[in-house]
Backbone as a printed PyTorch tensor [residue, N CA C, xyz], in Angstrom:
tensor([[[ -55.2940, -218.2590, -119.0180],
         [ -54.9490, -217.1850, -119.9220],
         [ -53.5140, -216.7100, -119.6770]],

        [[ -53.1220, -216.6240, -118.4300],
         [ -51.7810, -216.1700, -118.0900],
         [ -50.7310, -217.1500, -118.6210]],

        [[ -51.0270, -218.4440, -118.5210],
         [ -50.0910, -219.4550, -119.0100],
         [ -49.9300, -219.3690, -120.5270]],

        [[ -51.0030, -219.0900, -121.2290],
         [ -50.9370, -218.9810, -122.6890],
         [ -50.0390, -217.8100, -123.0990]],

        [[ -50.1480, -216.7070, -122.3900],
         [ -49.3030, -215.5510, -122.6970],
         [ -47.8410, -215.8740, -122.4320]],

        [[ -47.5690, -216.5970, -121.3420],
         [ -46.1910, -216.9860, -121.0240],
         [ -45.6330, -217.9050, -122.1070]],

        [[ -46.4200, -218.8810, -122.5240],
         [ -45.9740, -219.8200, -123.5610],
         [ -45.6930, -219.0730, -124.8590]],

        [[ -46.5580, -218.1410, -125.2270],
         [ -46.3560, -217.3690, -126.4540],
         [ -45.0750, -216.5380, -126.3680]],

        [[ -44.8670, -215.8720, -125.2400],
         [ -43.6740, -215.0460, -125.0730],
         [ -42.4130, -215.9070, -125.1090]],

        [[ -42.4510, -217.0510, -124.4490],
         [ -41.3070, -217.9510, -124.4210],
         [ -40.9980, -218.4810, -125.8230]],

        [[ -42.0290, -218.8220, -126.5700],
         [ -41.8510, -219.3170, -127.9380],
         [ -41.2220, -218.2360, -128.8150]],

        [[ -41.6820, -216.9940, -128.6690],
         [ -41.1330, -215.8920, -129.4550],
         [ -39.6640, -215.6530, -129.1170]],

        [[ -39.3120, -215.8120, -127.8400],
         [ -37.9190, -215.6380, -127.4220],
         [ -37.0450, -216.7110, -128.0720]],

        [[ -37.5060, -217.9500, -128.0810],
         [ -36.7310, -219.0380, -128.6900],
         [ -36.5810, -218.8550, -130.1870]],

        [[ -37.6350, -218.3740, -130.8400],
         [ -37.5670, -218.1360, -132.2860],
         [ -36.5040, -217.0810, -132.5870]],

        [[ -36.4890, -215.9920, -131.8210],
         [ -35.4880, -214.9390, -132.0130],
         [ -34.0860, -215.4690, -131.7350]],

        [[ -33.9420, -216.2820, -130.6950],
         [ -32.6530, -216.8680, -130.3360],
         [ -32.1400, -217.7620, -131.4590]],

        [[ -32.9930, -218.6260, -131.9650],
         [ -32.6030, -219.5320, -133.0480],
         [ -32.2620, -218.7600, -134.3290]],

        [[ -33.0020, -217.6890, -134.6040],
         [ -32.7190, -216.8680, -135.7900],
         [ -31.3430, -216.2180, -135.6690]],

        [[ -31.0260, -215.7170, -134.4830],
         [ -29.7150, -215.0920, -134.2700],
         [ -28.5950, -216.0980, -134.4980]],

        [[ -28.7610, -217.3120, -134.0060],
         [ -27.7450, -218.3570, -134.2050],
         [ -27.6180, -218.7010, -135.6840]],

        [[ -28.7390, -218.8510, -136.3550],
         [ -28.7400, -219.1830, -137.7790],
         [ -28.0090, -218.1300, -138.5980]],

        [[ -28.1130, -216.8750, -138.1700],
         [ -27.4700, -215.7770, -138.8950],
         [ -26.0030, -215.6100, -138.5030]],

        [[ -25.5020, -216.4880, -137.6230],
         [ -24.0930, -216.4670, -137.2730],
         [ -23.7420, -215.6970, -136.0150]],

        [[ -24.7340, -215.2180, -135.2910],
         [ -24.4590, -214.4820, -134.0570],
         [ -23.9990, -215.4280, -132.9580]],

        [[ -23.0860, -214.9420, -132.1470],
         [ -22.7030, -215.6730, -130.9490],
         [ -23.6600, -215.2320, -129.8530]],

        [[ -24.2680, -216.1690, -129.1830],
         [ -25.2950, -215.8300, -128.2030],
         [ -25.0090, -216.4970, -126.8740]],

        [[ -25.5820, -215.9200, -125.8330],
         [ -25.5060, -216.4970, -124.4940],
         [ -26.9230, -216.5630, -123.9590]],

        [[ -27.4010, -217.7480, -123.7080],
         [ -28.7220, -217.9310, -123.1270],
         [ -28.5100, -218.4150, -121.7050]],

        [[ -28.8150, -217.5680, -120.7490],
         [ -28.5360, -217.8940, -119.3630],
         [ -29.4940, -217.1620, -118.4330]],

        [[ -29.5760, -217.6300, -117.2190],
         [ -30.3430, -216.9420, -116.1950],
         [ -29.5360, -215.7400, -115.7240]],

        [[ -30.1950, -214.6600, -115.3240],
         [ -29.4650, -213.4650, -114.8870],
         [ -28.4410, -213.7300, -113.7850]],

        [[ -28.7560, -214.6030, -112.8550],
         [ -27.8190, -214.8610, -111.7540],
         [ -26.5580, -215.5990, -112.2150]],

        [[ -26.5820, -216.1950, -113.3950],
         [ -25.4190, -216.9010, -113.9330],
         [ -24.7160, -216.1240, -115.0390]],

        [[ -25.1800, -214.9380, -115.3160],
         [ -24.6710, -214.1900, -116.4670],
         [ -23.1680, -213.9750, -116.4160]],

        [[ -22.6330, -213.5740, -115.2960],
         [ -21.2060, -213.2850, -115.2250],
         [ -20.3700, -214.5170, -115.5500]],

        [[ -20.6390, -215.6250, -114.9200],
         [ -19.8830, -216.8530, -115.1520],
         [ -20.0500, -217.3120, -116.5960]],

        [[ -21.2650, -217.3290, -117.0850],
         [ -21.4990, -217.7830, -118.4600],
         [ -20.8930, -216.8360, -119.4870]],

        [[ -20.9080, -215.5490, -119.2090],
         [ -20.3070, -214.5940, -120.1260],
         [ -18.8050, -214.8150, -120.2350]],

        [[ -18.1560, -215.0000, -119.1050],
         [ -16.7100, -215.2490, -119.1150],
         [ -16.3950, -216.5570, -119.8270]],

        [[ -17.1620, -217.5860, -119.5640],
         [ -16.9290, -218.8780, -120.2220],
         [ -17.1140, -218.7660, -121.7370]],

        [[ -18.1280, -218.0350, -122.1730],
         [ -18.3670, -217.8620, -123.6080],
         [ -17.2230, -217.0690, -124.2420]],

        [[ -16.7730, -216.0310, -123.5680],
         [ -15.6410, -215.2450, -124.0590],
         [ -14.4080, -216.1310, -124.2320]],

        [[ -14.1180, -216.9490, -123.2210],
         [ -12.9460, -217.8270, -123.3020],
         [ -13.0830, -218.8420, -124.4280]],

        [[ -14.2990, -219.3480, -124.6300],
         [ -14.5460, -220.2920, -125.7260],
         [ -14.2820, -219.6200, -127.0680]],

        [[ -14.8130, -218.4160, -127.2620],
         [ -14.6300, -217.7110, -128.5280],
         [ -13.1710, -217.3350, -128.7500]],

        [[ -12.5060, -216.9340, -127.6940],
         [ -11.0930, -216.5750, -127.8050],
         [ -10.2670, -217.8040, -128.2010]],

        [[ -10.5630, -218.9510, -127.5760],
         [  -9.8310, -220.1860, -127.8880],
         [ -10.0670, -220.6100, -129.3390]],

        [[ -11.2230, -220.2870, -129.8740],
         [ -11.5260, -220.6270, -131.2720],
         [ -10.9540, -219.6080, -132.2410]],

        [[ -10.3180, -218.5630, -131.7080],
         [  -9.6850, -217.5630, -132.5510],
         [ -10.6630, -216.6340, -133.2530]],

        [[ -11.8100, -216.4020, -132.6450],
         [ -12.8080, -215.5570, -133.2930],
         [ -12.6450, -214.0780, -132.9820]],

        [[ -11.6090, -213.7180, -132.2080],
         [ -11.3220, -212.3010, -131.9360],
         [ -10.0270, -211.9450, -132.5950]]])
């Protein structure tokens, strides 16, 4: 039962993530311990693409 709840929650998270991308949002999907590095890398990517 616990695994089913985890799978459902994970599926809902992916659906929301994919919807945000489809609507044009810039997103960062990362583990909390990698957030700082990934956030900076995403910022640099967006800046290089001239999106700011």
